[in-house]
N, C-alpha and C positions, 0 to 999 in steps of 0.2 A: 493765470493772471487774475489779479484782483484789482478793483478800482474802488476808490473812496470818493465821497462827495459831501458837500455841505447839505444837510437835510433841507435847508431853506431853498435849495435849487433843485429839489427832486422833480419838479415839473419838467425839467429839461430831458428826463428819460435817459440818463447816462448809462444805466444798467442795460437797457434795451439796446442802446447804441453799441456798448461794449460787446454784448452777445452777438449782434449782427456782424460786427467786425471780426470776432473770433470765429464765427461760423464760416465766413468768407475765407479766412486764413486756413481753416481746416480743409475746406473744399479744395483750395489751391494746392494743399499739400497731399491731397488724396486720402484724407482721413475720413472714414465713412460715418463716424458718430461724433457728437459734441456733448461733453459733460458740462452742465451748467454750474456744478459745484454744490456746496452745502445749501440746503433749503429747509426753512422752518415755517410751517403753516401759519403759526400765530405771529409771525414777524411781517408787518405790513410792507416794509421796504423790500421784501423778497417776493411779493405777490406778482411782480412783472414776469417772473420766471414761468408762471402757470400759463401765460399766453403763448408760449412756444409749444407747438405740437408737431408730431406726436412726442410724448414724453413718458418716462417711466420713473418710478421712485423705488429705491431699495428699502424694503421693510426690515424691521428688527429680526425677523425670522430668516433673513438672507435671501428672500425671494423678490425679484423685480416685478412690480405691478404697474398698470397704467397710472400715469401721473394725474395731478389734480385737474379738475374741469373748471 
């Protein structure tokens, strides 16, 4: 599921709200993991994803490592 918003309303935290909603849906369905989707470190609009812990990032070598701090 992807959500889009007007950048001028970014203070509303719709990405965080969407993630919390999806996590709750996954729990209700018995899904043990939640995938936050594509993440680009240099993209400020994706930085909210780093606040969810624990997390892992798939590196180009195909190995999952601990996510951003």
